[in-house]
TIMI-2910 file (N, C-alpha, C, CB; in pm, 1 decimal, decimal comma, always signed):
<rs>
+----------+----------+----------+----------+----------+----------+----------+----------+----------+----------+----------+----------+------+
!      n_x !      n_y !      n_z !     ca_x !     ca_y !     ca_z !      c_x !      c_y !      c_z !     cb_x !     cb_y !     cb_z ! resn !
+----------+----------+----------+----------+----------+----------+----------+----------+----------+----------+----------+----------+------+
!   +863,4 !  -2184,6 !  -1078,7 !   +982,6 !  -2110,8 !  -1105,7 !  +1072,2 !  -2189,3 !  -1201,1 !  +1055,3 !  -2078,6 !   -976,4 !  Met !
!  +1082,0 !  -2318,0 !  -1182,8 !  +1168,5 !  -2397,5 !  -1270,0 !  +1119,1 !  -2393,7 !  -1414,4 !  +1175,5 !  -2542,5 !  -1220,5 !  Ser !
!   +986,7 !  -2380,7 !  -1434,4 !   +932,1 !  -2371,0 !  -1569,9 !   +986,2 !  -2247,0 !  -1640,2 !   +778,0 !  -2367,4 !  -1566,4 !  Phe !
!   +986,9 !  -2134,9 !  -1571,1 !  +1036,2 !  -2010,0 !  -1628,9 !  +1184,8 !  -2022,6 !  -1661,9 !  +1012,1 !  -1891,6 !  -1532,3 !  Ile !
!  +1259,0 !  -2082,3 !  -1571,2 !  +1403,0 !  -2097,9 !  -1594,3 !  +1427,8 !  -2189,3 !  -1713,3 !  +1472,9 !  -2153,9 !  -1468,6 !  Ile !
!  +1356,2 !  -2300,7 !  -1719,7 !  +1371,7 !  -2391,0 !  -1834,7 !  +1333,5 !  -2321,0 !  -1963,7 !  +1286,3 !  -2517,5 !  -1816,5 !  Arg !
!  +1225,2 !  -2243,5 !  -1957,9 !  +1179,6 !  -2170,9 !  -2075,7 !  +1286,5 !  -2071,0 !  -2120,0 !  +1046,2 !  -2098,4 !  -2046,8 !  Asn !
!  +1345,1 !  -2002,1 !  -2023,6 !  +1449,8 !  -1904,9 !  -2056,3 !  +1571,8 !  -1974,6 !  -2115,2 !  +1489,9 !  -1824,7 !  -1931,3 !  Ala !
!  +1608,6 !  -2089,3 !  -2059,9 !  +1723,3 !  -2163,3 !  -2111,2 !  +1698,4 !  -2216,4 !  -2251,3 !  +1757,5 !  -2277,7 !  -2018,4 !  Leu !
!  +1575,6 !  -2255,2 !  -2279,2 !  +1545,1 !  -2310,4 !  -2410,9 !  +1551,8 !  -2204,6 !  -2519,8 !  +1408,1 !  -2374,4 !  -2410,2 !  Ser !
!  +1549,1 !  -2079,0 !  -2481,8 !  +1557,3 !  -1970,5 !  -2580,0 !  +1698,0 !  -1911,7 !  -2582,8 !  +1454,1 !  -1860,2 !  -2548,1 !  Lys !
!  +1796,5 !  -1995,5 !  -2550,1 !  +1936,5 !  -1953,0 !  -2550,8 !  +1959,7 !  -1831,1 !  -2462,2 !  +1981,0 !  -1922,4 !  -2692,8 !  Asn !
!  +1901,0 !  -1833,3 !  -2345,7 !  +1915,3 !  -1721,9 !  -2253,2 !  +2052,1 !  -1727,0 !  -2186,8 !  +1803,6 !  -1724,0 !  -2147,3 !  Ala !
!  +2093,8 !  -1610,9 !  -2145,8 !  +2221,1 !  -1603,7 !  -2074,1 !  +2196,0 !  -1625,0 !  -1925,8 !  +2291,7 !  -1467,5 !  -2098,9 !  Thr !
!  +2304,6 !  -1646,4 !  -1853,6 !  +2294,3 !  -1663,5 !  -1708,9 !  +2233,5 !  -1538,6 !  -1646,0 !  +2432,9 !  -1693,3 !  -1647,2 !  Lys !
!  +2270,6 !  -1423,0 !  -1697,4 !  +2218,9 !  -1296,8 !  -1644,4 !  +2067,9 !  -1286,1 !  -1664,7 !  +2289,4 !  -1178,2 !  -1711,0 !  Glu !
!  +2020,9 !  -1330,6 !  -1781,4 !  +1877,5 !  -1325,5 !  -1809,8 !  +1800,9 !  -1416,3 !  -1714,6 !  +1849,7 !  -1365,6 !  -1955,5 !  Thr !
!  +1854,7 !  -1535,7 !  -1693,9 !  +1789,6 !  -1629,9 !  -1602,5 !  +1788,2 !  -1572,4 !  -1461,0 !  +1861,6 !  -1767,4 !  -1604,5 !  Val !
!  +1899,9 !  -1514,3 !  -1418,6 !  +1906,0 !  -1454,7 !  -1285,0 !  +1810,1 !  -1337,0 !  -1272,7 !  +2048,6 !  -1409,4 !  -1253,3 !  Glu !
!  +1799,8 !  -1257,8 !  -1379,2 !  +1708,2 !  -1143,4 !  -1376,3 !  +1564,0 !  -1191,3 !  -1363,5 !  +1724,7 !  -1056,9 !  -1503,2 !  Ala !
!  +1529,9 !  -1294,7 !  -1440,8 !  +1393,0 !  -1347,6 !  -1432,5 !  +1368,3 !  -1411,2 !  -1296,1 !  +1367,6 !  -1450,9 !  -1544,8 !  Lys !
!  +1469,5 !  -1476,6 !  -1241,4 !  +1456,2 !  -1535,3 !  -1108,4 !  +1434,5 !  -1426,2 !  -1004,3 !  +1580,6 !  -1618,8 !  -1073,3 !  Thr !
!  +1510,3 !  -1316,2 !  -1016,5 !  +1492,3 !  -1203,5 !   -924,4 !  +1351,0 !  -1146,9 !   -934,0 !  +1595,2 !  -1093,1 !   -953,7 !  Asp !
!  +1301,4 !  -1133,6 !  -1057,4 !  +1164,3 !  -1083,5 !  -1075,5 !  +1063,0 !  -1176,5 !  -1010,4 !  +1132,1 !  -1067,4 !  -1224,7 !  Leu !
!  +1083,9 !  -1305,9 !  -1027,7 !   +993,3 !  -1402,8 !   -965,8 !   +998,2 !  -1393,1 !   -813,9 !  +1028,4 !  -1544,9 !  -1010,4 !  Leu !
!  +1117,1 !  -1378,2 !   -759,0 !  +1129,4 !  -1365,3 !   -613,7 !  +1058,6 !  -1239,8 !   -564,2 !  +1277,2 !  -1362,3 !   -572,3 !  Glu !
!  +1070,2 !  -1130,1 !   -639,2 !   +999,9 !  -1007,0 !   -602,2 !   +848,9 !  -1026,8 !   -610,5 !  +1043,4 !   -890,4 !   -693,0 !  Lys !
!   +803,9 !  -1096,5 !   -715,5 !   +660,3 !  -1125,2 !   -727,8 !   +611,6 !  -1209,7 !   -610,9 !   +630,8 !  -1197,1 !   -860,7 !  Asp !
!   +689,8 !  -1309,6 !   -574,4 !   +651,8 !  -1396,5 !   -462,7 !   +646,3 !  -1316,3 !   -333,1 !   +751,0 !  -1514,5 !   -448,7 !  Ile !
!   +744,5 !  -1228,7 !   -312,5 !   +745,0 !  -1143,7 !   -193,0 !   +622,0 !  -1054,1 !   -190,7 !   +873,1 !  -1058,2 !   -187,4 !  Thr !
!   +592,4 !   -994,2 !   -306,0 !   +474,6 !   -906,4 !   -314,9 !   +345,9 !   -984,1 !   -286,8 !   +467,0 !   -840,4 !   -454,2 !  His !
!   +333,1 !  -1101,3 !   -347,5 !   +213,2 !  -1182,8 !   -326,4 !   +202,0 !  -1228,8 !   -181,1 !   +214,4 !  -1304,4 !   -419,7 !  Leu !
!   +314,4 !  -1256,7 !   -118,2 !   +313,0 !  -1294,9 !    +23,1 !   +260,8 !  -1180,4 !   +108,6 !   +453,9 !  -1336,2 !    +69,7 !  Thr !
!   +306,3 !  -1058,0 !    +78,5 !   +257,3 !   -941,0 !   +152,5 !   +108,2 !   -920,6 !   +128,6 !   +335,3 !   -814,4 !   +111,5 !  Lys !
!    +64,5 !   -938,6 !     +4,9 !    -78,4 !   -925,8 !    -26,1 !   -159,8 !  -1029,8 !    +50,2 !   -102,3 !   -940,5 !   -177,7 !  Glu !
!   -108,3 !  -1151,2 !    +56,3 !   -176,8 !  -1258,0 !   +129,3 !   -186,6 !  -1224,4 !   +277,6 !   -103,8 !  -1392,0 !   +110,1 !  Leu !
!    -78,2 !  -1173,6 !   +335,4 !    -80,5 !  -1134,0 !   +476,5 !   -181,6 !  -1022,6 !   +499,8 !    +59,3 !  -1088,9 !   +522,3 !  Glu !
!   -187,2 !   -928,7 !   +406,2 !   -284,3 !   -819,3 !   +417,0 !   -426,7 !   -873,9 !   +412,5 !   -263,1 !   -716,1 !   +303,9 !  Ser !
!   -450,3 !   -967,5 !   +322,2 !   -583,6 !  -1028,9 !   +312,2 !   -618,4 !  -1104,5 !   +439,9 !   -590,5 !  -1124,1 !   +191,1 !  Cys !
!   -520,5 !  -1173,9 !   +495,1 !   -544,8 !  -1246,7 !   +619,7 !   -581,3 !  -1150,4 !   +732,0 !   -421,3 !  -1329,6 !   +659,0 !  Glu !
!   -510,2 !  -1037,1 !   +739,3 !   -541,1 !   -937,0 !   +841,9 !   -681,0 !   -880,7 !   +822,1 !   -437,8 !   -823,3 !   +839,3 !  Asn !
!   -717,5 !   -854,0 !   +697,1 !   -851,4 !   -802,0 !   +668,9 !   -957,0 !   -905,7 !   +704,7 !   -864,2 !   -761,7 !   +520,6 !  Lys !
!   -927,2 !  -1032,3 !   +680,7 !  -1020,3 !  -1138,8 !   +715,5 !  -1040,9 !  -1144,6 !   +866,7 !   -969,5 !  -1273,9 !   +663,2 !  Phe !
!   -932,7 !  -1128,8 !   +942,9 !   -942,4 !  -1130,4 !  +1089,4 !  -1031,8 !  -1015,7 !  +1136,6 !   -801,2 !  -1119,6 !  +1154,3 !  Val !
!  -1011,6 !   -896,1 !  +1078,9 !  -1093,3 !   -780,1 !  +1116,2 !  -1239,5 !   -805,4 !  +1080,4 !  -1042,1 !   -651,8 !  +1045,8 !  Val !
!  -1263,2 !   -857,7 !   +960,8 !  -1399,9 !   -887,1 !   +917,2 !  -1465,2 !   -990,4 !  +1008,3 !  -1400,4 !   -937,1 !   +772,1 !  Leu !
!  -1390,9 !  -1092,9 !  +1044,7 !  -1443,3 !  -1196,3 !  +1134,0 !  -1482,2 !  -1135,7 !  +1269,1 !  -1339,1 !  -1308,8 !  +1153,6 !  His !
!  -1398,3 !  -1045,9 !  +1319,9 !  -1427,3 !   -978,9 !  +1447,4 !  -1553,8 !   -894,7 !  +1436,2 !  -1308,3 !   -890,4 !  +1490,8 !  Lys !
!  -1568,8 !   -823,1 !  +1325,9 !  -1688,1 !   -739,8 !  +1307,1 !  -1813,9 !   -825,4 !  +1299,5 !  -1674,9 !   -654,8 !  +1180,1 !  Arg !
!  -1805,4 !   -937,4 !  +1231,1 !  -1920,6 !  -1028,3 !  +1222,3 !  -1955,1 !  -1081,2 !  +1361,1 !  -1891,1 !  -1146,2 !  +1124,9 !  Ile !
!  -1852,8 !  -1116,9 !  +1436,9 !  -1875,5 !  -1165,3 !  +1573,7 !  -1942,4 !  -1057,8 !  +1658,7 !  -1742,6 !  -1208,8 !  +1638,5 !  Ser !
!  -1894,1 !   -932,8 !  +1645,1 !  -1955,1 !   -821,6 !  +1719,0 !  -2100,7 !   -801,6 !  +1678,2 !  -1875,9 !   -692,0 !  +1695,8 !  Asp !
!  -2128,3 !   -813,0 !  +1548,8 !  -2266,4 !   -797,5 !  +1501,4 !  -2356,7 !   -907,1 !  +1556,9 !  -2270,9 !   -799,0 !  +1348,1 !  Leu !
!  -2304,2 !  -1027,9 !  +1562,6 !  -2382,9 !  -1138,0 !  +1619,7 !  -2414,1 !  -1111,0 !  +1766,3 !  -2307,7 !  -1272,0 !  +1605,3 !  Arg !
!  -2313,0 !  -1064,0 !  +1839,5 !  -2335,2 !  -1031,1 !  +1981,2 !  -2439,1 !   -920,8 !  +1994,7 !  -2203,1 !   -987,9 !  +2048,5 !  Asp !
!  -2430,6 !   -820,4 !  +1908,7 !  -2527,1 !   -710,0 !  +1912,6 !  -2667,6 !   -759,4 !  +1882,1 !  -2487,6 !   -600,2 !  +1813,2 !  Ser !
!  -2678,6 !   -849,0 !  +1784,9 !  -2811,7 !   -898,8 !  +1750,1 !  -2870,6 !   -979,7 !  +1865,4 !  -2805,5 !   -984,9 !  +1622,3 !  Ser !
!  -2785,9 !  -1051,3 !  +1939,1 !  -2834,3 !  -1124,3 !  +2057,1 !  -2884,0 !  -1026,5 !  +2162,4 !  -2722,8 !  -1214,2 !  +2115,9 !  Lys !
!  -2808,3 !   -917,4 !  +2181,4 !  -2849,9 !   -815,8 !  +2278,7 !  -2981,8 !   -752,0 !  +2236,9 !  -2741,4 !   -707,7 !  +2294,0 !  Glu !
!  -2996,0 !   -725,3 !  +2108,5 !  -3120,4 !   -665,7 !  +2058,9 !  -3236,5 !   -761,9 !  +2081,6 !  -3108,4 !   -629,8 !  +1908,2 !  Ile !
!  -3214,2 !   -890,9 !  +2054,5 !  -3319,6 !   -989,7 !  +2074,5 !  -3360,7 !   -994,8 !  +2221,6 !  -3273,2 !  -1128,7 !  +2026,9 !  Tyr !
!  -3261,8 !   -997,1 !  +2311,1 !  -3291,5 !  -1000,7 !  +2455,0 !  -3366,3 !   -874,2 !  +2495,2 !  -3161,0 !  -1015,4 !  +2538,5 !  Val !
!  -3322,4 !   -758,8 !  +2445,3 !  -3390,3 !   -632,5 !  +2476,3 !  -3534,0 !   -635,2 !  +2426,2 !  -3314,9 !   -513,5 !  +2414,2 !  Ser !
!  -3553,9 !   -689,6 !  +2307,9 !  -3688,9 !   -699,5 !  +2251,0 !  -3776,2 !   -788,3 !  +2338,7 !  -3684,0 !   -755,0 !  +2106,5 !  Lys !
!  -3721,5 !   -901,2 !  +2381,8 !  -3796,7 !   -992,5 !  +2467,5 !  -3831,0 !   -926,4 !  +2600,8 !  -3716,8 !  -1121,4 !  +2491,3 !  Glu !
!  -3735,5 !   -856,0 !  +2658,2 !  -3761,8 !   -785,9 !  +2784,4 !  -3868,3 !   -678,2 !  +2765,7 !  -3632,4 !   -723,2 !  +2839,1 !  Leu !
!  -3862,6 !   -609,0 !  +2654,0 !  -3961,8 !   -506,2 !  +2623,9 !  -4101,7 !   -567,7 !  +2616,2 !  -3927,2 !   -434,6 !  +2491,7 !  Phe !
!  -4114,2 !   -678,5 !  +2543,3 !  -4244,6 !   -745,0 !  +2531,0 !  -4293,5 !   -796,6 !  +2666,4 !  -4236,1 !   -861,3 !  +2430,5 !  His !
!  -4202,0 !   -847,8 !  +2744,1 !  -4238,6 !   -897,5 !  +2876,6 !  -4286,8 !   -781,8 !  +2965,1 !  -4118,5 !   -969,9 !  +2942,7 !  Gln !
!  -4219,2 !   -670,0 !  +2958,8 !  -4259,1 !   -552,7 !  +3037,7 !  -4395,8 !   -502,1 !  +2994,2 !  -4154,7 !   -440,4 !  +3024,4 !  Thr !
!  -4419,2 !   -496,8 !  +2863,1 !  -4549,8 !   -453,3 !  +2811,0 !  -4659,0 !   -548,1 !  +2859,4 !  -4548,4 !   -447,4 !  +2655,4 !  Ile !
!  -4631,4 !   -676,5 !  +2856,0 !  -4729,5 !   -775,1 !  +2901,6 !  -4761,7 !   -753,7 !  +3049,8 !  -4677,0 !   -918,8 !  +2878,1 !  Lys !
!  -4659,1 !   -732,6 !  +3130,5 !  -4680,7 !   -709,6 !  +3273,7 !  -4760,2 !   -581,3 !  +3297,6 !  -4546,2 !   -702,5 !  +3347,6 !  Gln !
!  -4728,4 !   -477,0 !  +3221,7 !  -4802,7 !   -351,4 !  +3235,6 !  -4948,9 !   -368,6 !  +3195,3 !  -4737,8 !   -241,3 !  +3150,8 !  Leu !
!  -4972,7 !   -445,0 !  +3090,7 !  -5110,7 !   -472,1 !  +3049,0 !  -5186,8 !   -549,0 !  +3156,4 !  -5112,3 !   -550,9 !  +2917,5 !  Asn !
!  -5119,7 !   -644,7 !  +3217,6 !  -5183,9 !   -721,1 !  +3324,9 !  -5217,0 !   -630,8 !  +3443,6 !  -5093,1 !   -836,9 !  +3370,2 !  Glu !
!  -5126,2 !   -542,1 !  +3478,4 !  -5151,8 !   -448,2 !  +3588,8 !  -5265,8 !   -353,3 !  +3553,3 !  -5024,4 !   -367,5 !  +3622,5 !  Lys !
!  -5266,3 !   -308,2 !  +3428,6 !  -5373,7 !   -219,8 !  +3383,9 !  -5508,0 !   -291,9 !  +3390,3 !  -5346,6 !   -169,5 !  +3240,7 !  Leu !
!  -5511,3 !   -417,6 !  +3348,4 !  -5634,8 !   -496,7 !  +3357,5 !  -5680,9 !   -508,9 !  +3502,6 !  -5613,6 !   -637,1 !  +3296,6 !  Asp !
!  -5587,1 !   -532,4 !  +3591,3 !  -5620,2 !   -543,5 !  +3733,6 !  -5678,2 !   -412,3 !  +3785,0 !  -5495,4 !   -582,5 !  +3815,8 !  Thr !
!  -5616,5 !   -302,0 !  +3748,5 !  -5665,7 !   -170,0 !  +3791,4 !  -5804,4 !   -144,0 !  +3734,6 !  -5568,5 !    -58,1 !  +3747,3 !  Ile !
!  -5824,3 !   -175,8 !  +3607,5 !  -5955,4 !   -153,7 !  +3544,6 !  -6063,4 !   -238,2 !  +3611,3 !  -5949,2 !   -185,9 !  +3394,4 !  Leu !
!  -6031,3 !   -361,0 !  +3645,4 !  -6128,0 !   -446,9 !  +3713,8 !  -6162,9 !   -389,2 !  +3850,2 !  -6072,9 !   -589,7 !  +3728,9 !  Lys !
!  -6062,8 !   -338,9 !  +3919,1 !  -6085,6 !   -279,6 !  +4050,6 !  -6173,5 !   -155,0 !  +4038,6 !  -5951,4 !   -244,4 !  +4118,0 !  Phe !
!  -6147,6 !    -72,4 !  +3937,9 !  -6224,3 !    +51,2 !  +3917,7 !  -6368,3 !    +18,7 !  +3878,7 !  -6158,0 !   +139,5 !  +3809,1 !  Val !
!  -6389,5 !    -86,4 !  +3802,1 !  -6523,7 !   -124,1 !  +3758,1 !  -6610,1 !   -168,9 !  +3874,9 !  -6516,1 !   -234,8 !  +3654,0 !  Glu !
!  -6550,4 !   -220,8 !  +3979,5 !  -6626,7 !   -269,7 !  +4094,1 !  -6674,7 !   -155,2 !  +4170,2 !  -6546,0 !   -361,2 !  +4182,6 !  Arg !
+----------+----------+----------+----------+----------+----------+----------+----------+----------+----------+----------+----------+------+
</rs>
């Protein structure tokens, strides 16, 4: 901000011009602060979604493992039944 003020003063600026430029800078800073807060909020939401996806992928992995385990047990039972029938 001081650079802009010095630059304005070096061009024979009036007090009003310097104040106007300072006001514009303050508005820009306020706007950028709001944008930053918005980005932070979006980041929090994105982080939560990623966390939820990770949890879901863990659940899917566990479900897949349980499915394979159940299939294996069913195959073993089927083998037992087939052996019994063959006798």
